[in-house]
C-alpha positions as a printed Julia matrix, in Angstrom:
190×3 Matrix{Float64}:
  79.96   86.97  68.75
  83.25   88.46  67.55
  81.45   91.53  66.19
  79.63   92.0   69.49
  82.98   92.03  71.29
  84.81   94.44  68.97
  82.06   96.95  68.18
  80.53   98.55  71.27
  77.9   100.44  69.25
  76.74   97.25  67.54
  76.64   95.47  70.9
  74.6    98.29  72.49
  72.13   98.34  69.6
  71.65   94.54  69.71
  71.09   94.73  73.48
  68.47   97.46  72.86
  66.7    95.4   70.2
  66.61   92.35  72.47
  65.65   94.34  75.55
  68.68   93.01  77.4
  70.73   95.03  79.86
  74.35   94.84  78.76
  77.44   96.48  80.13
  80.55   95.81  78.07
  80.57   92.8   75.78
  83.79   91.55  77.37
  82.4    91.62  80.92
  81.3    88.32  82.41
  77.58   87.69  82.96
  78.53   84.86  85.27
  80.71   81.77  85.45
  82.92   82.79  82.53
  80.08   83.67  80.13
  80.56   87.08  78.51
  77.72   89.42  77.59
  78.5    88.8   73.9
  78.16   85.02  74.38
  74.92   85.56  76.28
  73.43   87.92  73.66
  74.49   85.69  70.75
  72.28   82.92  72.16
  69.18   84.94  71.2
  69.79   84.27  67.5
  69.36   80.94  65.72
  69.7    82.16  62.09
  66.99   79.79  60.89
  65.01   82.47  59.07
  65.68   85.71  57.2
  64.06   87.86  59.88
  66.39   86.54  62.6
  69.41   87.08  60.36
  68.31   90.64  59.54
  67.78   91.38  63.23
  71.23   90.05  64.1
  73.26   91.76  61.35
  71.02   94.65  60.29
  72.35   97.06  62.94
  75.75   96.97  61.22
  74.18   98.98  58.36
  72.61  102.44  58.48
  69.4   101.18  56.87
  69.36   97.9   58.87
  69.18   95.88  55.62
  71.81   93.14  55.92
  70.83   90.93  52.97
  70.25   93.87  50.63
  73.57   95.53  51.46
  75.65   92.36  51.31
  73.98   91.18  48.09
  74.83   94.54  46.46
  78.37   94.79  47.91
  80.8    94.55  44.95
  83.84   92.34  45.53
  86.63   91.78  43.0
  86.3    88.15  41.97
  88.85   86.0   40.16
  87.7    82.92  38.32
  90.54   80.65  39.46
  91.01   78.42  36.43
  90.46   81.17  33.87
  92.31   84.01  35.59
  89.53   86.48  34.77
  89.08   89.38  37.2
  85.66   90.99  37.51
  83.47   92.6   40.13
  80.92   90.29  41.72
  77.81   91.27  43.62
  75.45   88.47  44.6
  72.39   90.26  43.26
  73.93   89.95  39.78
  73.62   86.17  40.02
  70.11   85.65  41.44
  67.43   87.07  43.73
  69.27   86.71  47.04
  66.23   87.28  49.27
  64.16   84.64  47.47
  66.89   81.99  47.42
  67.82   82.71  51.06
  64.21   82.46  52.29
  63.3    79.42  50.2
  66.43   77.54  51.27
  65.66   78.1   54.94
  62.02   77.1   54.35
  63.08   73.86  52.62
  65.54   73.16  55.43
  62.85   73.71  58.07
  60.38   71.42  56.31
  62.93   68.66  55.71
  64.14   68.72  59.33
  60.8    69.12  61.1
  58.19   67.42  58.9
  58.7    63.68  58.42
  55.84   63.61  55.89
  57.29   66.34  53.67
  58.39   65.1   50.27
  60.68   67.72  48.78
  60.26   68.65  45.17
  63.17   71.03  44.76
  64.0    72.28  41.26
  67.5    71.33  40.1
  68.48   74.9   39.2
  67.41   76.03  42.68
  69.9    73.7   44.34
  72.84   75.18  42.43
  71.72   78.72  43.28
  71.29   77.87  46.97
  74.7    76.18  47.05
  76.35   79.21  45.44
  74.56   81.61  47.8
  75.58   79.8   50.96
  79.19   79.46  49.8
  79.54   83.07  48.63
  77.37   85.05  51.1
  79.47   84.37  54.23
  82.69   85.14  52.35
  81.37   88.42  50.96
  80.15   89.37  54.42
  83.61   88.49  55.77
  85.22   90.81  53.18
  82.81   93.58  54.22
  83.64   93.0   57.91
  87.38   92.87  57.14
  87.2    96.22  55.36
  85.03   97.85  58.03
  87.19   96.73  60.97
  90.6    96.62  59.21
  91.02   92.86  59.63
  92.99   90.33  57.6
  91.31   88.34  54.86
  92.24   85.97  52.03
  93.83   87.99  49.25
  94.95   86.9   45.8
  98.22   88.35  44.55
  97.72   88.61  40.8
 101.46   89.04  40.16
 102.53   85.7   41.65
  99.16   83.86  41.76
  99.24   83.2   45.52
  96.53   83.47  48.16
  97.49   84.77  51.6
  95.99   86.68  54.5
  96.34   90.43  54.31
  94.6    93.55  55.58
  92.21   94.76  52.93
  92.76   98.42  53.76
  96.4    98.17  52.68
  96.28   96.11  49.49
  98.91   96.59  46.8
  97.95   97.18  43.17
  98.42   93.45  42.51
  96.14   92.23  45.32
  92.38   91.67  45.44
  90.15   89.99  48.03
  89.81   86.32  47.16
  86.41   84.69  47.25
  86.67   80.91  47.16
  84.31   79.29  44.67
  82.74   75.87  45.1
  85.37   74.54  42.68
  88.13   76.05  44.84
  86.81   74.34  47.93
  86.85   70.9   46.33
  90.04   71.36  44.29
  92.94   69.07  45.1
  95.67   70.99  43.27
  96.4    73.64  45.93
 100.07   73.96  46.87
 101.21   75.36  50.22
 104.03   77.86  49.8
 106.17   79.78  52.28
């Protein structure tokens, strides 16, 4: 919804795809509901096609998953202090894992007779994908729209919010790993 409100071209293209008449995203449709809120209700993100339709217009080729899975982000392995470039397609086949995860989810939720037989290695890939994909997309959005994002300062080993288009030589976007999210040794500093 935020992207619909800040990017008029994206909003207009989504309205065209959905066949909805939209003025400005910030205008009210009625009773305090904006056009962006109204349009966002057309997407449920329960399959790859819906996700591509929703986010594809942000890219020239309308290929959301392909572009985000190939988008290189500097990545720091927190405990080891190793800096490298990470692109999701280096880890696994993003399209396959994305589609299969949503298919498993649909079966588990909607078919009481379904007995899942999910390979162990698939679960770790799906977990990594759904932790990393939204963060990498957020870095892409932050760079495109000059927004603040979590940044690691390599000089003093701190994570803070900063605009990605003005990083110093010691700063890189910070992608939180699964280990980061469950770690209990974070310290809040001023």
